[in-house]
C-alpha positions as CSV (number, residue, x, y, z in Angstrom):
1,X,-4.8,-23.1,-0.7
2,X,-8.1,-22.1,-2.0
3,X,-9.5,-25.5,-0.4
4,X,-9.4,-23.7,3.0
5,X,-11.0,-20.2,2.2
6,X,-14.4,-19.4,1.2
7,X,-13.5,-16.0,-0.7
8,X,-10.4,-14.2,-1.7
9,X,-9.2,-10.7,-3.2
10,X,-6.5,-9.9,-5.3
11,X,-5.1,-6.5,-6.7
12,X,-3.6,-8.0,-10.1
13,X,-1.6,-4.2,-10.1
14,X,0.7,-5.8,-7.8
15,X,2.3,-9.4,-9.0
16,X,-0.9,-10.0,-11.5
17,X,1.8,-8.1,-14.2
18,X,-1.1,-6.4,-15.0
19,X,-1.4,-2.0,-15.2
20,X,-5.0,-2.2,-13.6
21,X,-7.5,-4.9,-12.3
22,X,-8.1,-7.3,-10.1
23,X,-10.5,-9.8,-8.6
24,X,-13.0,-11.0,-5.9
25,X,-14.1,-14.4,-6.0
26,X,-16.4,-16.5,-3.6
27,X,-17.1,-20.3,-3.1
28,X,-20.4,-21.2,-4.8
29,X,-22.4,-21.3,-2.3
30,X,-20.4,-21.2,0.0
31,X,-20.1,-19.5,3.9
32,X,-20.3,-16.1,2.7
33,X,-23.6,-17.1,0.3
34,X,-25.2,-18.6,3.1
35,X,-24.3,-15.6,5.6
36,X,-25.5,-13.0,3.8
37,X,-28.6,-13.9,1.4
38,X,-32.1,-14.2,2.8
39,X,-33.6,-17.3,2.4
40,X,-37.9,-18.3,2.5
41,X,-38.3,-20.6,5.3
42,X,-39.2,-23.4,3.0
43,X,-35.1,-23.3,2.1
44,X,-35.1,-21.4,-1.3
45,X,-33.1,-18.2,-2.2
46,X,-35.3,-15.1,-1.8
47,X,-32.4,-12.7,-2.3
48,X,-29.0,-14.1,-4.0
49,X,-26.3,-12.1,-2.2
50,X,-24.0,-12.8,-5.4
51,X,-27.2,-11.2,-7.7
52,X,-26.3,-8.1,-5.0
53,X,-22.7,-8.2,-5.9
54,X,-23.2,-8.5,-9.3
55,X,-25.5,-5.8,-9.4
56,X,-23.1,-3.7,-7.5
57,X,-20.7,-4.5,-10.2
58,X,-22.8,-3.5,-12.9
59,X,-23.5,-0.1,-11.7
60,X,-20.0,0.9,-10.8
61,X,-17.7,-1.0,-12.9
62,X,-19.5,-3.1,-15.8
63,X,-20.5,-6.6,-16.3
64,X,-18.1,-9.3,-15.9
65,X,-18.6,-9.8,-20.0
66,X,-17.6,-6.0,-20.3
67,X,-16.2,-4.3,-17.3
68,X,-13.6,-1.7,-17.1
69,X,-10.5,-4.0,-18.1
70,X,-9.4,-3.4,-21.3
71,X,-8.5,-6.4,-23.6
72,X,-4.8,-5.6,-23.4
73,X,-5.0,-5.6,-19.6
74,X,-6.9,-8.8,-19.1
75,X,-4.7,-10.5,-21.6
76,X,-1.5,-9.4,-19.8
77,X,-3.0,-10.6,-16.3
78,X,-3.7,-14.1,-18.1
79,X,-0.1,-14.5,-18.5
80,X,1.2,-12.6,-15.5
81,X,-0.7,-15.0,-13.6
82,X,1.4,-17.8,-14.8
83,X,4.3,-15.9,-14.6
84,X,4.1,-14.4,-11.2
85,X,3.8,-18.3,-9.6
86,X,6.9,-19.4,-11.4
87,X,9.5,-20.3,-8.7
88,X,12.4,-18.7,-10.0
89,X,10.2,-15.4,-10.4
90,X,9.1,-15.5,-7.4
91,X,12.4,-16.2,-5.5
92,X,14.0,-13.4,-7.7
93,X,11.4,-10.8,-6.7
94,X,11.6,-11.9,-2.7
95,X,15.3,-12.0,-2.8
96,X,15.2,-8.4,-4.0
97,X,12.9,-6.7,-1.6
98,X,15.2,-8.2,0.9
99,X,18.4,-6.8,-0.5
100,X,16.4,-3.6,-0.3
101,X,15.1,-3.5,3.4
102,X,18.5,-5.2,4.6
103,X,20.1,-2.6,2.4
104,X,18.5,0.2,4.5
105,X,19.6,-1.6,7.8
106,X,23.4,-1.9,7.1
107,X,23.1,1.6,6.0
108,X,22.4,2.6,9.2
109,X,19.1,4.0,8.7
110,X,16.5,3.5,11.6
111,X,12.6,1.8,11.5
112,X,13.3,-0.3,8.5
113,X,10.4,-3.2,9.0
114,X,11.9,-6.7,8.7
115,X,11.7,-9.4,7.8
116,X,10.7,-7.6,4.4
117,X,7.5,-8.7,2.3
118,X,7.0,-9.8,-0.8
119,X,6.7,-6.9,-3.0
120,X,7.5,-3.8,-0.5
121,X,9.9,-2.2,1.7
122,X,8.5,-0.2,5.0
123,X,10.0,2.6,7.3
124,X,8.6,3.1,10.3
125,X,8.7,7.5,10.6
126,X,8.5,7.0,14.1
127,X,11.8,5.5,14.6
128,X,13.5,7.3,11.9
129,X,12.6,10.5,13.6
130,X,14.0,8.6,17.1
131,X,10.3,9.6,18.3
132,X,11.1,13.4,18.5
133,X,7.9,14.3,15.3
134,X,4.7,14.2,16.6
135,X,1.7,12.4,14.6
136,X,0.4,16.2,14.1
137,X,3.4,16.8,12.1
138,X,2.9,14.2,9.6
139,X,6.4,14.0,8.9
140,X,6.3,11.1,6.6
141,X,4.6,13.2,4.1
142,X,7.6,15.5,4.7
143,X,10.2,12.4,4.0
144,X,8.4,11.5,1.0
145,X,8.7,14.8,-0.2
146,X,12.3,15.3,0.3
147,X,13.2,11.9,-1.2
148,X,11.4,12.9,-3.9
149,X,12.5,16.6,-4.6
150,X,16.5,15.7,-4.0
151,X,16.8,12.6,-5.6
152,X,13.8,11.8,-7.9
153,X,12.1,8.7,-5.9
154,X,8.7,8.1,-5.5
155,X,7.1,6.3,-2.1
156,X,3.9,6.0,-0.6
157,X,3.1,7.4,2.8
158,X,1.0,5.1,4.5
159,X,0.9,6.6,8.1
160,X,0.0,9.6,10.2
161,X,-1.5,11.6,7.3
162,X,-3.1,9.1,4.9
163,X,-4.6,6.6,7.3
164,X,-6.2,10.0,9.2
165,X,-4.4,9.6,12.5
166,X,-5.9,12.8,13.9
167,X,-9.4,12.0,13.0
168,X,-9.6,9.0,14.6
169,X,-10.8,7.7,18.3
170,X,-7.8,7.0,20.9
171,X,-8.6,3.2,19.8
172,X,-8.4,3.5,16.2
173,X,-4.7,5.4,17.1
174,X,-3.6,2.9,18.9
175,X,-3.6,0.6,15.6
176,X,-1.8,3.1,13.5
177,X,1.1,2.0,12.3
178,X,3.2,5.4,10.5
179,X,5.0,3.9,8.2
180,X,6.5,5.1,4.8
181,X,6.2,2.4,1.6
182,X,8.9,1.5,-1.3
183,X,6.8,-0.5,-3.8
184,X,9.4,-2.9,-5.5
185,X,8.2,-2.4,-9.3
186,X,8.1,-6.7,-10.4
187,X,10.7,-7.4,-13.6
188,X,11.7,-3.8,-14.0
189,X,14.5,-2.6,-11.3
190,X,17.9,-3.5,-11.5
191,X,20.8,-4.0,-8.5
192,X,22.0,-0.4,-9.6
193,X,18.4,1.1,-9.1
194,X,18.1,-0.6,-5.8
195,X,21.7,0.7,-4.8
196,X,21.0,4.0,-5.7
197,X,17.7,3.7,-3.4
198,X,19.9,3.0,-0.8
199,X,22.3,5.4,-1.0
200,X,19.8,8.3,-0.9
201,X,17.5,7.2,1.8
202,X,20.9,6.8,3.7
203,X,21.8,10.5,2.8
204,X,18.3,11.6,4.0
205,X,18.8,10.1,7.1
206,X,21.7,11.6,8.0
207,X,19.9,14.7,7.2
208,X,16.8,14.1,8.5
209,X,16.5,17.1,10.6
210,X,16.2,19.4,7.8
211,X,13.2,17.1,6.5
212,X,10.0,19.8,7.2
213,X,7.1,18.9,9.1
214,X,3.8,19.3,6.9
215,X,0.4,21.1,7.7
216,X,-2.9,20.3,5.8
217,X,-3.8,24.0,4.3
218,X,-6.7,22.8,2.6
219,X,-8.8,19.4,2.6
220,X,-8.7,18.6,6.2
221,X,-12.1,16.5,6.4
222,X,-12.4,15.3,2.9
223,X,-13.2,11.5,2.3
224,X,-9.3,9.7,1.3
225,X,-8.2,13.1,1.8
226,X,-4.9,12.0,0.9
227,X,-5.7,12.1,-2.8
228,X,-7.2,15.8,-2.3
229,X,-5.5,17.9,0.5
230,X,-3.4,20.4,-0.1
231,X,0.0,20.5,2.4
232,X,2.8,23.2,3.3
233,X,6.0,22.3,4.5
234,X,7.1,24.6,7.8
235,X,10.5,24.0,9.9
236,X,10.9,21.1,12.8
237,X,11.4,23.1,16.1
238,X,14.7,23.0,17.9
239,X,13.6,20.2,20.1
240,X,12.5,18.0,17.2
241,X,16.0,18.6,16.0
242,X,17.9,18.1,18.9
């Protein structure tokens, strides 16, 4: 697989089986190096992009010999990379995610993105609310709030609010997928856990008219505002509920 690419990134927090870390890798003197390094007229290297990356890494993270990952996380990642390429593990993991997605669909929940991927299930909030909630309502945040308040289930809104729909150009807005993500913890959740999540989302879907809209009360223009801003709920209009 790697013979066909010049570089890759990976988050170890997903299927690397580590709590922290990741990697950024490039082929030695590959296309990335050739395109982004500076060369003298005789072909010798004037500025090596690999050195520039190393300088950035040291200033923001630490050298690769003593960087931000603890010894425990490095060892967990070393083991996790072997475990996460085991066919039996991969088969079980994909089927678990598929079970959750199909469970939502069979329960009548609208907006489930199918087919499901390898580590998460997504629900499209525009379809969940029958297209009645506007982009300014941040209803996906209201959904996330009610799901944890009523049922103790934490999800991640990755739609109009966190993707800053209201701050984008019309061209950028057309590319925003208004979704909520259900990330499935690897090697941690049982069938009973997933059945509980399915039942909770079904109940919330059937009572979706009671889910509040959200508005930003502080931090509207902050960078990555979904980590900083404050919101408050407000009730949907009669038109949004009918």
